[in-house]
C-alpha positions in Angstrom: -6.4 -8.9 16.8 -10.3 -9.0 15.5 -10.7 -9.2 11.9 -11.5 -5.0 11.2 -9.2 -4.5 13.5 -6.2 -6.3 11.5 -7.7 -5.2 7.9 -7.7 -1.7 9.2 -3.7 -2.0 10.8 -2.8 -3.4 7.1 -4.5 -0.7 5.3 -2.6 2.1 7.4 0.5 0.4 7.2 0.1 0.1 3.3 -0.9 3.7 3.1 2.1 4.8 5.0 4.6 2.7 2.9 2.9 3.0 -0.3 3.0 6.9 0.2 6.1 7.2 1.8 7.3 5.2 -1.5 5.6 7.4 -4.5 6.9 10.9 -2.8 10.1 9.0 -2.9 10.0 8.8 -6.3 8.0 11.3 -7.5 11.3 13.8 -8.7 12.1 10.8 -10.6 8.6 10.3 -12.1 6.9 11.8 -16.1 5.8 15.2 -15.2 2.5 13.8 -16.0 2.3 11.0 -12.2 3.8 14.2 -10.6 0.3 14.8 -8.0 0.3 18.6 -7.3 -1.6 19.5 -4.1 -5.0 20.3 -3.7 -5.7 19.1 -7.4 -7.2 15.7 -9.2 -4.5 14.5 -11.6 -3.3 11.5 -12.5 -0.5 11.3 -9.9 -3.3 10.3 -7.1 -3.6 7.2 -9.4 -0.4 6.5 -9.6 0.0 7.2 -5.1 -3.1 5.1 -4.9 -1.8 2.0 -7.3 1.3 2.3 -5.4 -1.1 2.1 -2.0 -2.9 -1.4 -3.2 -0.1 -2.8 -4.3 1.9 -2.7 -0.2 -1.9 -3.6 0.6 -1.8 -6.8 -2.2 1.7 -7.8 -0.4 0.2 -7.2 3.4 -2.2 -9.0 2.3 -0.1 -12.1 0.4 2.4 -12.6 3.2 -0.1 -12.7 5.9 -2.3 -15.5 4.4 1.6 -17.2 4.2 2.5 -16.6 7.5 -1.1 -18.2 8.4 -1.0 -20.9 6.2 2.8 -22.0 7.1 1.6 -21.5 11.0 -1.7 -24.2 10.5 0.3 -26.6 9.1 3.4 -27.3 11.3 0.0 -28.0 14.7 
């Protein structure tokens, strides 16, 4: 798969997974960290952070997977 296509797929997975986790834990977050639809608030930043963490994990695991695959050759 080409690098731009792989970046897109990884980013899409990170956004979907990050949003699923954020909206699952949102009722348990403090009120300022809960997103209100149609407003720019701290909840948007917290949601972005969840997505960013997932993207970092995906990129890290992908890099580790490539490294171990290359060592086997």
